[in-house]
mmCIF file of the protein (N, C-alpha, C, O) and its ligand, coordinates in Angstrom:
data_MODEL
# 
_entry.id   MODEL 
# 
loop_
_entity.id 
_entity.type 
_entity.pdbx_number_of_molecules 
1 polymer     1 
2 non-polymer 1 
# 
_entity_poly.entity_id                      1 
_entity_poly.type                           'polypeptide(L)' 
_entity_poly.nstd_linkage                   no 
_entity_poly.nstd_monomer                   no 
_entity_poly.pdbx_seq_one_letter_code       MAAKSSGYLRCPMCDAEVPLEGDEKQGSEIFCPFCQTPLSFKVGRDEEAFFEEDF 
_entity_poly.pdbx_seq_one_letter_code_can   MAAKSSGYLRCPMCDAEVPLEGDEKQGSEIFCPFCQTPLSFKVGRDEEAFFEEDF 
_entity_poly.pdbx_strand_id                 A 
# 
loop_
_entity_poly_seq.entity_id 
_entity_poly_seq.num 
_entity_poly_seq.mon_id 
_entity_poly_seq.hetero 
1 1  MET n 
1 2  ALA n 
1 3  ALA n 
1 4  LYS n 
1 5  SER n 
1 6  SER n 
1 7  GLY n 
1 8  TYR n 
1 9  LEU n 
1 10 ARG n 
1 11 CYS n 
1 12 PRO n 
1 13 MET n 
1 14 CYS n 
1 15 ASP n 
1 16 ALA n 
1 17 GLU n 
1 18 VAL n 
1 19 PRO n 
1 20 LEU n 
1 21 GLU n 
1 22 GLY n 
1 23 ASP n 
1 24 GLU n 
1 25 LYS n 
1 26 GLN n 
1 27 GLY n 
1 28 SER n 
1 29 GLU n 
1 30 ILE n 
1 31 PHE n 
1 32 CYS n 
1 33 PRO n 
1 34 PHE n 
1 35 CYS n 
1 36 GLN n 
1 37 THR n 
1 38 PRO n 
1 39 LEU n 
1 40 SER n 
1 41 PHE n 
1 42 LYS n 
1 43 VAL n 
1 44 GLY n 
1 45 ARG n 
1 46 ASP n 
1 47 GLU n 
1 48 GLU n 
1 49 ALA n 
1 50 PHE n 
1 51 PHE n 
1 52 GLU n 
1 53 GLU n 
1 54 ASP n 
1 55 PHE n 
# 
loop_
_struct_asym.id 
_struct_asym.entity_id 
A 1 
B 2 
# 
loop_
_chem_comp.id 
_chem_comp.type 
_chem_comp.mon_nstd_flag 
ALA 'L-peptide linking' y 
ARG 'L-peptide linking' y 
ASP 'L-peptide linking' y 
CYS 'L-peptide linking' y 
GLN 'L-peptide linking' y 
GLU 'L-peptide linking' y 
GLY 'peptide linking'   y 
ILE 'L-peptide linking' y 
LEU 'L-peptide linking' y 
LYS 'L-peptide linking' y 
MET 'L-peptide linking' y 
PHE 'L-peptide linking' y 
PRO 'L-peptide linking' y 
SER 'L-peptide linking' y 
THR 'L-peptide linking' y 
TYR 'L-peptide linking' y 
VAL 'L-peptide linking' y 
ZN  non-polymer         . 
# 
_pdbx_entity_nonpoly.entity_id   2 
_pdbx_entity_nonpoly.name        ? 
_pdbx_entity_nonpoly.comp_id     ZN 
# 
_pdbx_nonpoly_scheme.asym_id         B 
_pdbx_nonpoly_scheme.entity_id       2 
_pdbx_nonpoly_scheme.mon_id          ZN 
_pdbx_nonpoly_scheme.ndb_seq_num     1 
_pdbx_nonpoly_scheme.pdb_seq_num     101 
_pdbx_nonpoly_scheme.auth_seq_num    101 
_pdbx_nonpoly_scheme.pdb_mon_id      ZN 
_pdbx_nonpoly_scheme.auth_mon_id     ZN 
_pdbx_nonpoly_scheme.pdb_strand_id   A 
_pdbx_nonpoly_scheme.pdb_ins_code    . 
# 
loop_
_atom_site.group_PDB 
_atom_site.id 
_atom_site.type_symbol 
_atom_site.label_atom_id 
_atom_site.label_alt_id 
_atom_site.label_comp_id 
_atom_site.label_asym_id 
_atom_site.label_entity_id 
_atom_site.label_seq_id 
_atom_site.pdbx_PDB_ins_code 
_atom_site.Cartn_x 
_atom_site.Cartn_y 
_atom_site.Cartn_z 
_atom_site.occupancy 
_atom_site.B_iso_or_equiv 
_atom_site.pdbx_formal_charge 
_atom_site.auth_seq_id 
_atom_site.auth_comp_id 
_atom_site.auth_asym_id 
_atom_site.auth_atom_id 
_atom_site.pdbx_PDB_model_num 
ATOM   1   N  N  . MET A 1 1  ? -22.508 -8.741  23.613 1.00 0.00 ? 1   MET A N  1 
ATOM   2   C  CA . MET A 1 1  ? -23.231 -7.909  22.583 1.00 0.00 ? 1   MET A CA 1 
ATOM   3   C  C  . MET A 1 1  ? -22.399 -6.980  21.823 1.00 0.00 ? 1   MET A C  1 
ATOM   4   O  O  . MET A 1 1  ? -21.633 -6.316  22.520 1.00 0.00 ? 1   MET A O  1 
ATOM   5   N  N  . ALA A 1 2  ? -22.361 -6.774  20.592 1.00 0.00 ? 2   ALA A N  1 
ATOM   6   C  CA . ALA A 1 2  ? -21.655 -5.895  19.989 1.00 0.00 ? 2   ALA A CA 1 
ATOM   7   C  C  . ALA A 1 2  ? -22.242 -4.501  20.099 1.00 0.00 ? 2   ALA A C  1 
ATOM   8   O  O  . ALA A 1 2  ? -23.459 -4.317  20.110 1.00 0.00 ? 2   ALA A O  1 
ATOM   9   N  N  . ALA A 1 3  ? -21.316 -3.485  20.185 1.00 0.00 ? 3   ALA A N  1 
ATOM   10  C  CA . ALA A 1 3  ? -21.859 -2.155  20.491 1.00 0.00 ? 3   ALA A CA 1 
ATOM   11  C  C  . ALA A 1 3  ? -22.105 -1.437  19.110 1.00 0.00 ? 3   ALA A C  1 
ATOM   12  O  O  . ALA A 1 3  ? -22.335 -0.228  19.065 1.00 0.00 ? 3   ALA A O  1 
ATOM   13  N  N  . LYS A 1 4  ? -22.054 -2.130  18.125 1.00 0.00 ? 4   LYS A N  1 
ATOM   14  C  CA . LYS A 1 4  ? -22.206 -1.318  16.817 1.00 0.00 ? 4   LYS A CA 1 
ATOM   15  C  C  . LYS A 1 4  ? -23.673 -1.569  16.399 1.00 0.00 ? 4   LYS A C  1 
ATOM   16  O  O  . LYS A 1 4  ? -23.886 -1.691  15.193 1.00 0.00 ? 4   LYS A O  1 
ATOM   17  N  N  . SER A 1 5  ? -24.643 -1.653  17.208 1.00 0.00 ? 5   SER A N  1 
ATOM   18  C  CA . SER A 1 5  ? -26.108 -1.960  16.835 1.00 0.00 ? 5   SER A CA 1 
ATOM   19  C  C  . SER A 1 5  ? -26.700 -0.565  16.600 1.00 0.00 ? 5   SER A C  1 
ATOM   20  O  O  . SER A 1 5  ? -27.878 -0.474  16.253 1.00 0.00 ? 5   SER A O  1 
ATOM   21  N  N  . SER A 1 6  ? -25.897 0.589   16.782 1.00 0.00 ? 6   SER A N  1 
ATOM   22  C  CA . SER A 1 6  ? -26.571 1.882   16.479 1.00 0.00 ? 6   SER A CA 1 
ATOM   23  C  C  . SER A 1 6  ? -25.838 2.587   15.316 1.00 0.00 ? 6   SER A C  1 
ATOM   24  O  O  . SER A 1 6  ? -24.692 2.228   15.048 1.00 0.00 ? 6   SER A O  1 
ATOM   25  N  N  . GLY A 1 7  ? -26.394 3.503   14.659 1.00 0.00 ? 7   GLY A N  1 
ATOM   26  C  CA . GLY A 1 7  ? -25.766 4.057   13.503 1.00 0.00 ? 7   GLY A CA 1 
ATOM   27  C  C  . GLY A 1 7  ? -26.547 3.884   12.347 1.00 0.00 ? 7   GLY A C  1 
ATOM   28  O  O  . GLY A 1 7  ? -27.709 4.288   12.338 1.00 0.00 ? 7   GLY A O  1 
ATOM   29  N  N  . TYR A 1 8  ? -26.002 3.282   11.286 1.00 0.00 ? 8   TYR A N  1 
ATOM   30  C  CA . TYR A 1 8  ? -26.701 3.210   9.982  1.00 0.00 ? 8   TYR A CA 1 
ATOM   31  C  C  . TYR A 1 8  ? -26.624 1.719   9.448  1.00 0.00 ? 8   TYR A C  1 
ATOM   32  O  O  . TYR A 1 8  ? -25.658 1.010   9.729  1.00 0.00 ? 8   TYR A O  1 
ATOM   33  N  N  . LEU A 1 9  ? -27.469 1.359   8.821  1.00 0.00 ? 9   LEU A N  1 
ATOM   34  C  CA . LEU A 1 9  ? -27.392 0.033   8.153  1.00 0.00 ? 9   LEU A CA 1 
ATOM   35  C  C  . LEU A 1 9  ? -27.935 0.336   6.770  1.00 0.00 ? 9   LEU A C  1 
ATOM   36  O  O  . LEU A 1 9  ? -28.824 1.160   6.555  1.00 0.00 ? 9   LEU A O  1 
ATOM   37  N  N  . ARG A 1 10 ? -27.282 -0.453  5.781  1.00 0.00 ? 10  ARG A N  1 
ATOM   38  C  CA . ARG A 1 10 ? -27.784 -0.177  4.294  1.00 0.00 ? 10  ARG A CA 1 
ATOM   39  C  C  . ARG A 1 10 ? -29.035 -0.924  3.880  1.00 0.00 ? 10  ARG A C  1 
ATOM   40  O  O  . ARG A 1 10 ? -29.108 -2.126  4.133  1.00 0.00 ? 10  ARG A O  1 
ATOM   41  N  N  . CYS A 1 11 ? -30.045 -0.284  3.246  1.00 0.00 ? 11  CYS A N  1 
ATOM   42  C  CA . CYS A 1 11 ? -31.091 -0.911  2.851  1.00 0.00 ? 11  CYS A CA 1 
ATOM   43  C  C  . CYS A 1 11 ? -30.835 -1.804  1.528  1.00 0.00 ? 11  CYS A C  1 
ATOM   44  O  O  . CYS A 1 11 ? -30.367 -1.368  0.476  1.00 0.00 ? 11  CYS A O  1 
ATOM   45  N  N  . PRO A 1 12 ? -31.221 -3.107  1.775  1.00 0.00 ? 12  PRO A N  1 
ATOM   46  C  CA . PRO A 1 12 ? -30.870 -4.029  0.695  1.00 0.00 ? 12  PRO A CA 1 
ATOM   47  C  C  . PRO A 1 12 ? -31.587 -3.623  -0.760 1.00 0.00 ? 12  PRO A C  1 
ATOM   48  O  O  . PRO A 1 12 ? -31.105 -3.930  -1.850 1.00 0.00 ? 12  PRO A O  1 
ATOM   49  N  N  . MET A 1 13 ? -32.713 -2.946  -0.589 1.00 0.00 ? 13  MET A N  1 
ATOM   50  C  CA . MET A 1 13 ? -33.519 -2.706  -1.800 1.00 0.00 ? 13  MET A CA 1 
ATOM   51  C  C  . MET A 1 13 ? -33.011 -1.441  -2.503 1.00 0.00 ? 13  MET A C  1 
ATOM   52  O  O  . MET A 1 13 ? -32.766 -1.510  -3.707 1.00 0.00 ? 13  MET A O  1 
ATOM   53  N  N  . CYS A 1 14 ? -32.835 -0.278  -1.831 1.00 0.00 ? 14  CYS A N  1 
ATOM   54  C  CA . CYS A 1 14 ? -32.557 0.895   -2.534 1.00 0.00 ? 14  CYS A CA 1 
ATOM   55  C  C  . CYS A 1 14 ? -31.023 1.438   -2.091 1.00 0.00 ? 14  CYS A C  1 
ATOM   56  O  O  . CYS A 1 14 ? -30.612 2.514   -2.526 1.00 0.00 ? 14  CYS A O  1 
ATOM   57  N  N  . ASP A 1 15 ? -30.309 0.704   -1.298 1.00 0.00 ? 15  ASP A N  1 
ATOM   58  C  CA . ASP A 1 15 ? -28.933 0.988   -1.066 1.00 0.00 ? 15  ASP A CA 1 
ATOM   59  C  C  . ASP A 1 15 ? -28.682 2.262   -0.182 1.00 0.00 ? 15  ASP A C  1 
ATOM   60  O  O  . ASP A 1 15 ? -27.542 2.636   0.093  1.00 0.00 ? 15  ASP A O  1 
ATOM   61  N  N  . ALA A 1 16 ? -29.869 2.935   0.264  1.00 0.00 ? 16  ALA A N  1 
ATOM   62  C  CA . ALA A 1 16 ? -29.705 3.959   1.171  1.00 0.00 ? 16  ALA A CA 1 
ATOM   63  C  C  . ALA A 1 16 ? -29.199 3.516   2.537  1.00 0.00 ? 16  ALA A C  1 
ATOM   64  O  O  . ALA A 1 16 ? -29.273 2.375   2.994  1.00 0.00 ? 16  ALA A O  1 
ATOM   65  N  N  . GLU A 1 17 ? -28.646 4.650   3.152  1.00 0.00 ? 17  GLU A N  1 
ATOM   66  C  CA . GLU A 1 17 ? -28.383 4.331   4.659  1.00 0.00 ? 17  GLU A CA 1 
ATOM   67  C  C  . GLU A 1 17 ? -29.432 4.448   5.437  1.00 0.00 ? 17  GLU A C  1 
ATOM   68  O  O  . GLU A 1 17 ? -29.893 5.589   5.431  1.00 0.00 ? 17  GLU A O  1 
ATOM   69  N  N  . VAL A 1 18 ? -30.061 3.589   6.200  1.00 0.00 ? 18  VAL A N  1 
ATOM   70  C  CA . VAL A 1 18 ? -31.175 3.571   7.129  1.00 0.00 ? 18  VAL A CA 1 
ATOM   71  C  C  . VAL A 1 18 ? -30.714 4.016   8.524  1.00 0.00 ? 18  VAL A C  1 
ATOM   72  O  O  . VAL A 1 18 ? -29.849 3.305   9.035  1.00 0.00 ? 18  VAL A O  1 
ATOM   73  N  N  . PRO A 1 19 ? -31.082 4.914   9.120  1.00 0.00 ? 19  PRO A N  1 
ATOM   74  C  CA . PRO A 1 19 ? -30.726 5.206   10.578 1.00 0.00 ? 19  PRO A CA 1 
ATOM   75  C  C  . PRO A 1 19 ? -31.307 4.241   11.491 1.00 0.00 ? 19  PRO A C  1 
ATOM   76  O  O  . PRO A 1 19 ? -32.484 3.897   11.383 1.00 0.00 ? 19  PRO A O  1 
ATOM   77  N  N  . LEU A 1 20 ? -30.472 3.755   12.453 1.00 0.00 ? 20  LEU A N  1 
ATOM   78  C  CA . LEU A 1 20 ? -31.037 2.894   13.624 1.00 0.00 ? 20  LEU A CA 1 
ATOM   79  C  C  . LEU A 1 20 ? -31.451 3.578   14.763 1.00 0.00 ? 20  LEU A C  1 
ATOM   80  O  O  . LEU A 1 20 ? -30.872 4.627   15.043 1.00 0.00 ? 20  LEU A O  1 
ATOM   81  N  N  . GLU A 1 21 ? -32.322 3.181   15.442 1.00 0.00 ? 21  GLU A N  1 
ATOM   82  C  CA . GLU A 1 21 ? -32.583 3.761   16.769 1.00 0.00 ? 21  GLU A CA 1 
ATOM   83  C  C  . GLU A 1 21 ? -31.729 3.272   17.890 1.00 0.00 ? 21  GLU A C  1 
ATOM   84  O  O  . GLU A 1 21 ? -31.616 3.866   18.963 1.00 0.00 ? 21  GLU A O  1 
ATOM   85  N  N  . GLY A 1 22 ? -31.177 2.232   17.599 1.00 0.00 ? 22  GLY A N  1 
ATOM   86  C  CA . GLY A 1 22 ? -30.158 1.647   18.645 1.00 0.00 ? 22  GLY A CA 1 
ATOM   87  C  C  . GLY A 1 22 ? -30.790 0.525   19.479 1.00 0.00 ? 22  GLY A C  1 
ATOM   88  O  O  . GLY A 1 22 ? -30.019 -0.201  20.106 1.00 0.00 ? 22  GLY A O  1 
ATOM   89  N  N  . ASP A 1 23 ? -32.115 0.307   19.552 1.00 0.00 ? 23  ASP A N  1 
ATOM   90  C  CA . ASP A 1 23 ? -32.695 -0.658  20.288 1.00 0.00 ? 23  ASP A CA 1 
ATOM   91  C  C  . ASP A 1 23 ? -33.205 -1.760  19.412 1.00 0.00 ? 23  ASP A C  1 
ATOM   92  O  O  . ASP A 1 23 ? -33.960 -2.611  19.880 1.00 0.00 ? 23  ASP A O  1 
ATOM   93  N  N  . GLU A 1 24 ? -32.811 -1.780  18.120 1.00 0.00 ? 24  GLU A N  1 
ATOM   94  C  CA . GLU A 1 24 ? -33.255 -2.983  17.266 1.00 0.00 ? 24  GLU A CA 1 
ATOM   95  C  C  . GLU A 1 24 ? -32.761 -4.339  17.778 1.00 0.00 ? 24  GLU A C  1 
ATOM   96  O  O  . GLU A 1 24 ? -31.664 -4.400  18.333 1.00 0.00 ? 24  GLU A O  1 
ATOM   97  N  N  . LYS A 1 25 ? -33.496 -5.394  17.621 1.00 0.00 ? 25  LYS A N  1 
ATOM   98  C  CA . LYS A 1 25 ? -32.929 -6.685  17.975 1.00 0.00 ? 25  LYS A CA 1 
ATOM   99  C  C  . LYS A 1 25 ? -33.407 -7.653  16.880 1.00 0.00 ? 25  LYS A C  1 
ATOM   100 O  O  . LYS A 1 25 ? -34.166 -7.314  15.972 1.00 0.00 ? 25  LYS A O  1 
ATOM   101 N  N  . GLN A 1 26 ? -32.898 -8.892  17.041 1.00 0.00 ? 26  GLN A N  1 
ATOM   102 C  CA . GLN A 1 26 ? -33.056 -9.893  15.952 1.00 0.00 ? 26  GLN A CA 1 
ATOM   103 C  C  . GLN A 1 26 ? -34.626 -9.824  15.748 1.00 0.00 ? 26  GLN A C  1 
ATOM   104 O  O  . GLN A 1 26 ? -35.427 -9.910  16.679 1.00 0.00 ? 26  GLN A O  1 
ATOM   105 N  N  . GLY A 1 27 ? -34.983 -9.651  14.364 1.00 0.00 ? 27  GLY A N  1 
ATOM   106 C  CA . GLY A 1 27 ? -36.310 -9.754  14.097 1.00 0.00 ? 27  GLY A CA 1 
ATOM   107 C  C  . GLY A 1 27 ? -37.073 -8.437  14.010 1.00 0.00 ? 27  GLY A C  1 
ATOM   108 O  O  . GLY A 1 27 ? -38.140 -8.385  13.397 1.00 0.00 ? 27  GLY A O  1 
ATOM   109 N  N  . SER A 1 28 ? -36.544 -7.373  14.613 1.00 0.00 ? 28  SER A N  1 
ATOM   110 C  CA . SER A 1 28 ? -37.286 -6.007  14.579 1.00 0.00 ? 28  SER A CA 1 
ATOM   111 C  C  . SER A 1 28 ? -37.572 -5.695  13.234 1.00 0.00 ? 28  SER A C  1 
ATOM   112 O  O  . SER A 1 28 ? -36.805 -6.012  12.325 1.00 0.00 ? 28  SER A O  1 
ATOM   113 N  N  . GLU A 1 29 ? -38.750 -5.023  13.036 1.00 0.00 ? 29  GLU A N  1 
ATOM   114 C  CA . GLU A 1 29 ? -39.251 -4.705  11.720 1.00 0.00 ? 29  GLU A CA 1 
ATOM   115 C  C  . GLU A 1 29 ? -39.362 -3.202  11.709 1.00 0.00 ? 29  GLU A C  1 
ATOM   116 O  O  . GLU A 1 29 ? -40.012 -2.548  12.524 1.00 0.00 ? 29  GLU A O  1 
ATOM   117 N  N  . ILE A 1 30 ? -38.565 -2.657  10.564 1.00 0.00 ? 30  ILE A N  1 
ATOM   118 C  CA . ILE A 1 30 ? -38.683 -1.199  10.361 1.00 0.00 ? 30  ILE A CA 1 
ATOM   119 C  C  . ILE A 1 30 ? -39.005 -0.999  8.894  1.00 0.00 ? 30  ILE A C  1 
ATOM   120 O  O  . ILE A 1 30 ? -38.942 -1.888  8.045  1.00 0.00 ? 30  ILE A O  1 
ATOM   121 N  N  . PHE A 1 31 ? -39.363 0.290   8.678  1.00 0.00 ? 31  PHE A N  1 
ATOM   122 C  CA . PHE A 1 31 ? -39.624 0.554   7.080  1.00 0.00 ? 31  PHE A CA 1 
ATOM   123 C  C  . PHE A 1 31 ? -38.455 1.422   6.710  1.00 0.00 ? 31  PHE A C  1 
ATOM   124 O  O  . PHE A 1 31 ? -38.022 2.264   7.497  1.00 0.00 ? 31  PHE A O  1 
ATOM   125 N  N  . CYS A 1 32 ? -37.948 1.226   5.535  1.00 0.00 ? 32  CYS A N  1 
ATOM   126 C  CA . CYS A 1 32 ? -37.035 1.969   5.072  1.00 0.00 ? 32  CYS A CA 1 
ATOM   127 C  C  . CYS A 1 32 ? -37.726 3.389   4.624  1.00 0.00 ? 32  CYS A C  1 
ATOM   128 O  O  . CYS A 1 32 ? -38.682 3.420   3.849  1.00 0.00 ? 32  CYS A O  1 
ATOM   129 N  N  . PRO A 1 33 ? -37.195 4.438   5.139  1.00 0.00 ? 33  PRO A N  1 
ATOM   130 C  CA . PRO A 1 33 ? -37.710 5.640   4.984  1.00 0.00 ? 33  PRO A CA 1 
ATOM   131 C  C  . PRO A 1 33 ? -37.571 6.240   3.494  1.00 0.00 ? 33  PRO A C  1 
ATOM   132 O  O  . PRO A 1 33 ? -38.154 7.267   3.146  1.00 0.00 ? 33  PRO A O  1 
ATOM   133 N  N  . PHE A 1 34 ? -36.822 5.564   2.746  1.00 0.00 ? 34  PHE A N  1 
ATOM   134 C  CA . PHE A 1 34 ? -36.600 5.834   1.471  1.00 0.00 ? 34  PHE A CA 1 
ATOM   135 C  C  . PHE A 1 34 ? -37.485 5.281   0.325  1.00 0.00 ? 34  PHE A C  1 
ATOM   136 O  O  . PHE A 1 34 ? -38.075 5.960   -0.516 1.00 0.00 ? 34  PHE A O  1 
ATOM   137 N  N  . CYS A 1 35 ? -37.475 3.773   0.450  1.00 0.00 ? 35  CYS A N  1 
ATOM   138 C  CA . CYS A 1 35 ? -38.191 3.144   -0.575 1.00 0.00 ? 35  CYS A CA 1 
ATOM   139 C  C  . CYS A 1 35 ? -39.408 2.322   0.197  1.00 0.00 ? 35  CYS A C  1 
ATOM   140 O  O  . CYS A 1 35 ? -40.069 1.456   -0.377 1.00 0.00 ? 35  CYS A O  1 
ATOM   141 N  N  . GLN A 1 36 ? -39.597 2.686   1.484  1.00 0.00 ? 36  GLN A N  1 
ATOM   142 C  CA . GLN A 1 36 ? -40.810 2.008   2.185  1.00 0.00 ? 36  GLN A CA 1 
ATOM   143 C  C  . GLN A 1 36 ? -40.897 0.631   2.216  1.00 0.00 ? 36  GLN A C  1 
ATOM   144 O  O  . GLN A 1 36 ? -41.938 0.051   2.522  1.00 0.00 ? 36  GLN A O  1 
ATOM   145 N  N  . THR A 1 37 ? -39.719 -0.012  1.876  1.00 0.00 ? 37  THR A N  1 
ATOM   146 C  CA . THR A 1 37 ? -39.651 -1.550  2.089  1.00 0.00 ? 37  THR A CA 1 
ATOM   147 C  C  . THR A 1 37 ? -39.605 -1.986  3.402  1.00 0.00 ? 37  THR A C  1 
ATOM   148 O  O  . THR A 1 37 ? -38.748 -1.530  4.159  1.00 0.00 ? 37  THR A O  1 
ATOM   149 N  N  . PRO A 1 38 ? -40.548 -2.946  3.836  1.00 0.00 ? 38  PRO A N  1 
ATOM   150 C  CA . PRO A 1 38 ? -40.411 -3.471  5.206  1.00 0.00 ? 38  PRO A CA 1 
ATOM   151 C  C  . PRO A 1 38 ? -39.179 -4.281  5.332  1.00 0.00 ? 38  PRO A C  1 
ATOM   152 O  O  . PRO A 1 38 ? -38.942 -5.182  4.528  1.00 0.00 ? 38  PRO A O  1 
ATOM   153 N  N  . LEU A 1 39 ? -38.295 -3.961  6.424  1.00 0.00 ? 39  LEU A N  1 
ATOM   154 C  CA . LEU A 1 39 ? -37.010 -4.610  6.477  1.00 0.00 ? 39  LEU A CA 1 
ATOM   155 C  C  . LEU A 1 39 ? -36.989 -5.393  7.949  1.00 0.00 ? 39  LEU A C  1 
ATOM   156 O  O  . LEU A 1 39 ? -37.498 -4.921  8.966  1.00 0.00 ? 39  LEU A O  1 
ATOM   157 N  N  . SER A 1 40 ? -36.452 -6.401  7.890  1.00 0.00 ? 40  SER A N  1 
ATOM   158 C  CA . SER A 1 40 ? -36.348 -7.202  9.218  1.00 0.00 ? 40  SER A CA 1 
ATOM   159 C  C  . SER A 1 40 ? -34.882 -7.024  9.578  1.00 0.00 ? 40  SER A C  1 
ATOM   160 O  O  . SER A 1 40 ? -33.989 -7.126  8.737  1.00 0.00 ? 40  SER A O  1 
ATOM   161 N  N  . PHE A 1 41 ? -34.660 -6.743  10.916 1.00 0.00 ? 41  PHE A N  1 
ATOM   162 C  CA . PHE A 1 41 ? -33.368 -6.515  11.286 1.00 0.00 ? 41  PHE A CA 1 
ATOM   163 C  C  . PHE A 1 41 ? -32.711 -7.781  11.656 1.00 0.00 ? 41  PHE A C  1 
ATOM   164 O  O  . PHE A 1 41 ? -33.425 -8.521  12.333 1.00 0.00 ? 41  PHE A O  1 
ATOM   165 N  N  . LYS A 1 42 ? -31.535 -8.215  11.385 1.00 0.00 ? 42  LYS A N  1 
ATOM   166 C  CA . LYS A 1 42 ? -30.970 -9.457  11.497 1.00 0.00 ? 42  LYS A CA 1 
ATOM   167 C  C  . LYS A 1 42 ? -29.588 -9.256  12.067 1.00 0.00 ? 42  LYS A C  1 
ATOM   168 O  O  . LYS A 1 42 ? -28.938 -8.263  11.741 1.00 0.00 ? 42  LYS A O  1 
ATOM   169 N  N  . VAL A 1 43 ? -29.088 -10.198 12.946 1.00 0.00 ? 43  VAL A N  1 
ATOM   170 C  CA . VAL A 1 43 ? -27.905 -10.158 13.361 1.00 0.00 ? 43  VAL A CA 1 
ATOM   171 C  C  . VAL A 1 43 ? -27.199 -11.503 12.973 1.00 0.00 ? 43  VAL A C  1 
ATOM   172 O  O  . VAL A 1 43 ? -27.627 -12.571 13.410 1.00 0.00 ? 43  VAL A O  1 
ATOM   173 N  N  . GLY A 1 44 ? -26.138 -11.433 12.166 1.00 0.00 ? 44  GLY A N  1 
ATOM   174 C  CA . GLY A 1 44 ? -25.504 -12.644 11.747 1.00 0.00 ? 44  GLY A CA 1 
ATOM   175 C  C  . GLY A 1 44 ? -24.550 -13.228 12.577 1.00 0.00 ? 44  GLY A C  1 
ATOM   176 O  O  . GLY A 1 44 ? -24.352 -12.737 13.688 1.00 0.00 ? 44  GLY A O  1 
ATOM   177 N  N  . ARG A 1 45 ? -23.899 -14.255 12.179 1.00 0.00 ? 45  ARG A N  1 
ATOM   178 C  CA . ARG A 1 45 ? -22.941 -15.162 13.107 1.00 0.00 ? 45  ARG A CA 1 
ATOM   179 C  C  . ARG A 1 45 ? -21.959 -14.425 13.793 1.00 0.00 ? 45  ARG A C  1 
ATOM   180 O  O  . ARG A 1 45 ? -21.558 -14.709 14.922 1.00 0.00 ? 45  ARG A O  1 
ATOM   181 N  N  . ASP A 1 46 ? -21.512 -13.334 13.006 1.00 0.00 ? 46  ASP A N  1 
ATOM   182 C  CA . ASP A 1 46 ? -20.443 -12.504 13.621 1.00 0.00 ? 46  ASP A CA 1 
ATOM   183 C  C  . ASP A 1 46 ? -20.845 -11.400 14.233 1.00 0.00 ? 46  ASP A C  1 
ATOM   184 O  O  . ASP A 1 46 ? -20.068 -10.454 14.363 1.00 0.00 ? 46  ASP A O  1 
ATOM   185 N  N  . GLU A 1 47 ? -22.080 -11.360 14.684 1.00 0.00 ? 47  GLU A N  1 
ATOM   186 C  CA . GLU A 1 47 ? -22.780 -10.359 15.360 1.00 0.00 ? 47  GLU A CA 1 
ATOM   187 C  C  . GLU A 1 47 ? -22.700 -9.151  14.502 1.00 0.00 ? 47  GLU A C  1 
ATOM   188 O  O  . GLU A 1 47 ? -22.531 -8.041  15.005 1.00 0.00 ? 47  GLU A O  1 
ATOM   189 N  N  . GLU A 1 48 ? -22.819 -9.338  13.176 1.00 0.00 ? 48  GLU A N  1 
ATOM   190 C  CA . GLU A 1 48 ? -22.869 -8.346  12.254 1.00 0.00 ? 48  GLU A CA 1 
ATOM   191 C  C  . GLU A 1 48 ? -24.282 -8.080  11.860 1.00 0.00 ? 48  GLU A C  1 
ATOM   192 O  O  . GLU A 1 48 ? -24.928 -9.000  11.357 1.00 0.00 ? 48  GLU A O  1 
ATOM   193 N  N  . ALA A 1 49 ? -24.871 -6.801  12.056 1.00 0.00 ? 49  ALA A N  1 
ATOM   194 C  CA . ALA A 1 49 ? -26.118 -6.641  11.848 1.00 0.00 ? 49  ALA A CA 1 
ATOM   195 C  C  . ALA A 1 49 ? -26.418 -6.147  10.348 1.00 0.00 ? 49  ALA A C  1 
ATOM   196 O  O  . ALA A 1 49 ? -25.593 -5.508  9.696  1.00 0.00 ? 49  ALA A O  1 
ATOM   197 N  N  . PHE A 1 50 ? -27.625 -6.494  9.895  1.00 0.00 ? 50  PHE A N  1 
ATOM   198 C  CA . PHE A 1 50 ? -27.900 -6.258  8.545  1.00 0.00 ? 50  PHE A CA 1 
ATOM   199 C  C  . PHE A 1 50 ? -29.490 -6.201  8.445  1.00 0.00 ? 50  PHE A C  1 
ATOM   200 O  O  . PHE A 1 50 ? -30.138 -6.590  9.417  1.00 0.00 ? 50  PHE A O  1 
ATOM   201 N  N  . PHE A 1 51 ? -30.128 -5.741  7.336  1.00 0.00 ? 51  PHE A N  1 
ATOM   202 C  CA . PHE A 1 51 ? -31.293 -5.654  7.112  1.00 0.00 ? 51  PHE A CA 1 
ATOM   203 C  C  . PHE A 1 51 ? -31.647 -6.690  5.985  1.00 0.00 ? 51  PHE A C  1 
ATOM   204 O  O  . PHE A 1 51 ? -30.860 -6.900  5.062  1.00 0.00 ? 51  PHE A O  1 
ATOM   205 N  N  . GLU A 1 52 ? -32.757 -7.279  6.081  1.00 0.00 ? 52  GLU A N  1 
ATOM   206 C  CA . GLU A 1 52 ? -33.252 -8.197  5.023  1.00 0.00 ? 52  GLU A CA 1 
ATOM   207 C  C  . GLU A 1 52 ? -34.731 -7.783  4.557  1.00 0.00 ? 52  GLU A C  1 
ATOM   208 O  O  . GLU A 1 52 ? -35.509 -7.373  5.419  1.00 0.00 ? 52  GLU A O  1 
ATOM   209 N  N  . GLU A 1 53 ? -35.136 -7.878  3.238  1.00 0.00 ? 53  GLU A N  1 
ATOM   210 C  CA . GLU A 1 53 ? -36.401 -7.495  2.840  1.00 0.00 ? 53  GLU A CA 1 
ATOM   211 C  C  . GLU A 1 53 ? -37.306 -8.409  3.573  1.00 0.00 ? 53  GLU A C  1 
ATOM   212 O  O  . GLU A 1 53 ? -37.014 -9.599  3.698  1.00 0.00 ? 53  GLU A O  1 
ATOM   213 N  N  . ASP A 1 54 ? -38.462 -7.873  4.094  1.00 0.00 ? 54  ASP A N  1 
ATOM   214 C  CA . ASP A 1 54 ? -39.479 -8.730  4.786  1.00 0.00 ? 54  ASP A CA 1 
ATOM   215 C  C  . ASP A 1 54 ? -40.903 -8.481  4.135  1.00 0.00 ? 54  ASP A C  1 
ATOM   216 O  O  . ASP A 1 54 ? -41.763 -7.835  4.735  1.00 0.00 ? 54  ASP A O  1 
ATOM   217 N  N  . PHE A 1 55 ? -41.091 -8.974  2.992  1.00 0.00 ? 55  PHE A N  1 
ATOM   218 C  CA . PHE A 1 55 ? -42.385 -8.532  2.299  1.00 0.00 ? 55  PHE A CA 1 
ATOM   219 C  C  . PHE A 1 55 ? -43.634 -9.418  2.985  1.00 0.00 ? 55  PHE A C  1 
ATOM   220 O  O  . PHE A 1 55 ? -44.792 -9.252  2.601  1.00 0.00 ? 55  PHE A O  1 
HETATM 221 ZN ZN . ZN  B 2 .  ? -34.808 1.365   0.827  1.00 0.00 2 101 ZN  A ZN 1 
# 
């Protein structure tokens, strides 16, 4: 498991840096604190974490 699951990830909607709590996992839902978009936490093939809009 990659150790880079804490820190920040960029919101795909407003491009702001959204702070992570560090215990997010595949499919975790959080709300962007800036644009309030529901985001789904995803981990890609290269264990690269990112957010995807989840309306
Ligand atoms: Zn946002």
